[in-house]
C-alpha positions as CSV (number, residue, x, y, z in Angstrom):
1,X,102.9,88.3,108.2
2,X,105.8,89.3,110.5
3,X,103.9,92.2,111.9
4,X,100.8,90.1,112.3
5,X,98.7,93.0,111.2
6,X,96.6,90.9,108.9
7,X,95.3,87.3,108.8
8,X,96.6,85.0,106.2
9,X,93.4,85.1,104.2
10,X,93.5,88.9,104.2
11,X,97.1,88.8,102.9
12,X,96.0,86.4,100.2
13,X,93.6,89.0,98.8
14,X,95.9,92.0,99.4
15,X,98.6,90.4,97.2
16,X,96.2,89.5,94.4
17,X,95.1,85.9,95.0
18,X,91.4,85.0,94.9
19,X,91.7,81.7,96.6
20,X,93.3,81.2,100.0
21,X,94.1,77.5,99.3
22,X,95.9,78.4,96.1
23,X,97.8,81.1,98.0
24,X,98.9,78.6,100.7
25,X,100.1,76.1,98.0
26,X,102.0,78.8,96.1
27,X,103.5,80.2,99.4
28,X,104.7,76.7,100.3
29,X,106.2,76.2,96.8
30,X,108.0,79.5,97.0
31,X,109.2,79.4,100.7
32,X,109.1,75.7,101.6
33,X,106.6,76.2,104.4
34,X,102.9,76.7,104.7
35,X,101.7,80.2,105.8
36,X,100.2,78.9,109.0
37,X,103.4,77.1,110.0
38,X,105.4,80.3,109.1
39,X,103.2,82.3,111.5
40,X,103.4,79.6,114.1
41,X,107.2,79.6,113.9
42,X,107.3,83.4,114.3
43,X,105.5,83.1,117.6
44,X,108.1,80.7,118.9
45,X,111.1,82.8,117.9
46,X,112.6,85.3,120.2
47,X,113.8,88.6,118.9
């Protein structure tokens, strides 16, 4: 996600999930933030 090489749905399938909604819920449970918000936060951060 950091490299923005793949869309969130593509990452979902790459890591073995069959359902993007379930992936988003699991991601949020694991990291405390939805994938779309994580990506949005990346774009506002300066390196």
